[in-house]
C-alpha positions as MATLAB code, in Angstrom:
seq = 'MKTIGILGGLGPEATVDYYKEIIKKVNKRNNDGSLNYPEIVIYSVNMDRFIALLQNQKHEVASNYLATCINKMASAEVDFAAMSANTPHLLFNEIQSKVALPLISIVDSCADEAQTLGVQRPGLIGTKFTMNGGFYQKTFQKFGLEVVIPQPEEREIINEKLFKELELGVFKDETKKLMLEIIQKMIDRDGIDSLILGCTEFPLMFTEASYLGIPFLNTTQIHVEQIVETCYRID';
ca = [
      44.081   17.842  -37.102;
      45.703   17.724  -33.692;
      49.374   16.830  -33.287;
      49.810   13.318  -31.812;
      52.407   12.404  -29.222;
      53.399    8.741  -28.879;
      55.472    7.550  -25.930;
      57.241    4.579  -27.494;
      60.057    2.157  -26.897;
      58.076   -0.152  -24.611;
      58.945   -1.946  -26.858;
      60.233   -0.754  -30.200;
      58.350   -3.320  -32.336;
      55.006   -2.131  -31.012;
      56.008    1.507  -31.492;
      56.637    0.879  -35.178;
      53.280   -0.908  -35.395;
      51.497    2.072  -33.827;
      52.922    4.449  -36.414;
      51.987    2.159  -39.304;
      48.464    1.583  -37.974;
      47.857    5.302  -37.448;
      48.837    5.963  -41.065;
      46.613    3.098  -42.286;
      43.604    4.464  -40.420;
      44.231    8.002  -41.664;
      44.482    6.717  -45.252;
      41.184    4.909  -44.817;
      39.615    8.012  -43.371;
      40.924   10.249  -46.174;
      39.662    7.782  -48.802;
      40.913   10.015  -51.587;
      44.583    9.145  -51.990;
      45.660   12.395  -50.330;
      48.822   12.715  -48.258;
      47.076   14.635  -45.485;
      48.754   12.905  -42.550;
      48.738   14.186  -38.979;
      51.897   15.510  -37.381;
      53.270   12.892  -34.964;
      56.013   13.178  -32.356;
      57.419    9.870  -31.055;
      59.547    9.823  -27.918;
      61.199    6.422  -27.487;
      62.150    5.716  -23.874;
      64.787    3.372  -22.469;
      62.802    0.198  -21.871;
      65.490   -1.456  -19.745;
      65.539    1.520  -17.392;
      61.760    1.582  -17.000;
      61.370   -2.186  -16.458;
      64.216   -2.195  -13.900;
      62.383    0.494  -11.918;
      59.199   -1.592  -11.914;
      61.077   -4.730  -10.894;
      62.548   -2.839   -7.951;
      59.105   -1.419   -7.132;
      60.319    2.142   -7.601;
      56.977    3.223   -8.973;
      57.357    6.881   -8.085;
      60.682    7.094   -9.928;
      59.211    5.170  -12.870;
      56.208    7.485  -13.175;
      58.491   10.523  -12.904;
      60.662    9.144  -15.706;
      57.772    8.636  -18.121;
      56.153   11.927  -17.116;
      59.398   13.756  -17.896;
      59.489   12.140  -21.338;
      55.865   13.072  -22.044;
      56.470   16.647  -20.928;
      59.290   16.832  -23.471;
      56.685   16.061  -26.131;
      54.547   18.857  -24.714;
      57.490   21.169  -25.390;
      57.271   20.012  -29.013;
      53.683   21.328  -29.015;
      51.796   18.054  -29.341;
      48.122   18.283  -28.370;
      47.692   14.945  -26.614;
      49.671   11.777  -26.037;
      49.347    8.018  -25.756;
      51.672    5.386  -24.316;
      52.138    2.623  -26.905;
      52.248   -0.173  -24.326;
      49.987   -1.690  -21.709;
      52.517   -2.045  -18.876;
      53.021    1.686  -18.146;
      49.259    2.013  -17.665;
      49.930    0.467  -14.273;
      50.987    4.034  -13.406;
      48.529    5.848  -15.674;
      46.877    8.037  -13.031;
      50.188    8.981  -11.453;
      51.675    9.888  -14.830;
      48.605   11.868  -15.915;
      48.797   13.926  -12.716;
      52.376   14.924  -13.585;
      51.951   15.933  -17.222;
      50.329   18.854  -18.982;
      49.053   16.791  -21.905;
      45.833   14.750  -21.865;
      46.600   11.044  -22.215;
      44.525    8.485  -24.114;
      44.216    5.343  -21.994;
      44.592    1.971  -23.681;
      42.638    0.359  -20.815;
      39.649    2.697  -21.048;
      39.609    2.266  -24.827;
      39.670   -1.523  -24.454;
      36.866   -1.465  -21.873;
      34.707    0.512  -24.305;
      35.404   -2.056  -27.036;
      34.583   -4.953  -24.695;
      31.208   -3.387  -23.974;
      30.567   -2.906  -27.679;
      31.353   -6.574  -28.312;
      29.105   -7.622  -25.434;
      31.672   -9.860  -23.736;
      31.392  -10.572  -20.027;
      34.455  -12.518  -18.925;
      37.594  -11.602  -20.882;
      40.933  -13.246  -20.236;
      44.063  -11.108  -20.040;
      47.604  -11.918  -21.128;
      50.557   -9.542  -21.027;
      53.652   -8.844  -18.972;
      53.566   -9.925  -15.332;
      53.176   -6.246  -14.410;
      50.008   -6.055  -16.492;
      48.569   -9.414  -15.456;
      49.296   -8.898  -11.754;
      48.781   -5.133  -11.642;
      44.997   -5.169  -11.279;
      44.474   -2.035  -13.363;
      42.554   -3.840  -16.108;
      40.404   -5.575  -13.515;
      39.637   -2.304  -11.720;
      38.541   -0.505  -14.892;
      36.476   -3.390  -16.279;
      34.715   -3.937  -12.951;
      33.117   -0.511  -13.339;
      31.116   -2.008  -16.223;
      30.337   -5.329  -14.552;
      33.003   -7.202  -16.527;
      35.294   -9.728  -14.859;
      38.859   -9.948  -16.153;
      40.529  -13.336  -15.690;
      44.296  -13.856  -15.621;
      46.213  -17.119  -16.173;
      47.520  -19.348  -13.395;
      50.830  -18.282  -11.747;
      52.989  -20.751  -13.659;
      51.297  -19.742  -16.931;
      51.960  -16.072  -16.166;
      55.656  -16.842  -15.741;
      55.784  -18.575  -19.121;
      53.983  -15.705  -20.874;
      56.185  -13.059  -19.260;
      59.367  -14.934  -20.156;
      58.351  -15.334  -23.789;
      57.459  -11.658  -24.015;
      60.776  -10.351  -22.745;
      63.041  -12.965  -24.304;
      61.349  -13.137  -27.695;
      58.490  -10.809  -28.651;
      59.973   -7.601  -27.229;
      63.087   -8.371  -29.292;
      61.073   -8.846  -32.480;
      61.310  -12.660  -32.374;
      58.035  -14.423  -33.246;
      58.178  -18.219  -33.198;
      55.468  -20.629  -34.315;
      56.096  -22.813  -31.275;
      55.597  -19.835  -28.964;
      52.316  -18.976  -30.667;
      51.218  -22.603  -30.246;
      52.179  -22.524  -26.557;
      50.214  -19.321  -26.007;
      47.148  -20.784  -27.695;
      47.409  -23.843  -25.453;
      47.358  -21.611  -22.368;
      44.409  -19.644  -23.754;
      42.507  -22.886  -24.459;
      43.051  -23.873  -20.821;
      41.609  -20.541  -19.755;
      38.557  -21.161  -21.940;
      38.034  -24.664  -20.539;
      39.025  -23.965  -16.932;
      37.999  -20.347  -16.366;
      35.178  -19.866  -18.852;
      36.631  -16.817  -20.580;
      34.580  -15.588  -23.546;
      37.223  -13.317  -25.081;
      40.888  -12.417  -24.683;
      42.603   -9.082  -24.120;
      45.964   -8.947  -25.882;
      47.402   -6.953  -22.995;
      50.793   -6.396  -24.567;
      51.111   -4.433  -27.790;
      53.589   -6.980  -29.138;
      50.919   -9.708  -29.115;
      48.979   -8.290  -32.100;
      52.115   -8.849  -34.165;
      51.752  -12.563  -33.392;
      47.956  -12.869  -33.302;
      46.828  -11.041  -36.431;
      43.268  -12.411  -36.709;
      40.204  -11.022  -34.937;
      39.466  -14.328  -33.233;
      41.089  -17.623  -32.300;
      39.763  -20.742  -30.603;
      36.207  -19.502  -31.136;
      36.541  -16.301  -29.067;
      37.303  -12.679  -30.041;
      40.808  -11.378  -29.367;
      40.828   -7.726  -28.322;
      43.741   -6.164  -30.176;
      44.755   -3.369  -27.802;
      46.949   -1.706  -30.415;
      44.114   -1.436  -32.946;
      41.641   -0.324  -30.280;
      44.033    2.302  -28.921;
      45.008    3.577  -32.371;
      41.351    3.987  -33.320;
      40.853    6.249  -30.304;
      44.070    8.149  -31.061;
      42.967    8.874  -34.630;
      39.468    9.882  -33.510;
      40.992   12.293  -30.990;
      43.331   13.660  -33.651;
      40.365   14.690  -35.828;
      38.078   15.804  -33.012;
      37.203   19.480  -32.859;
      37.026   20.675  -29.258;
];
């Protein structure tokens, strides 16, 4: 097995979920009760520092920061790495160009899953950086898929709830209800046929495969599946 590197801390709750899901998938793959787990190095970054750089549009400094952290994992002899959050994928190409390790993209993995499911018009919710960044749209367009984002005022609500609640490990029933109301509007107004959970905290709130009659693409699960497959792959 290859050694896995996880760039975590964006945020901590999702990082913990990644570790647990990797172990679950390895246990399922082993299917014999063995303790043959892969070696994993987790580097947890300072989320406040990274988000402040994005807010001030210091993208070069932000990509340098994450690249430096990933290169520290390379020094620990990991074989490949993944960023356990959607937002830093705004800078995925820039970061990849600055690191020695191959990175597993959450966006590419999600696009592959969308094609497998046969969806055509997925909605996207996440941080404002993810919803407004255009990187999901650009990747999905390559496969003829149109990604739809919420209205501006809805994006503000989603972003606020993420940073003031979910990123802090706070999951409220009323927030889940509010999110579902926004998603229902997107179904009725925009004709979305699926939803990308474009923040890896969302799967901790939306634990089912579908809601409101449409599939929810759990980016954590999709990403972890690709991470585990890469871990076992023989080059």
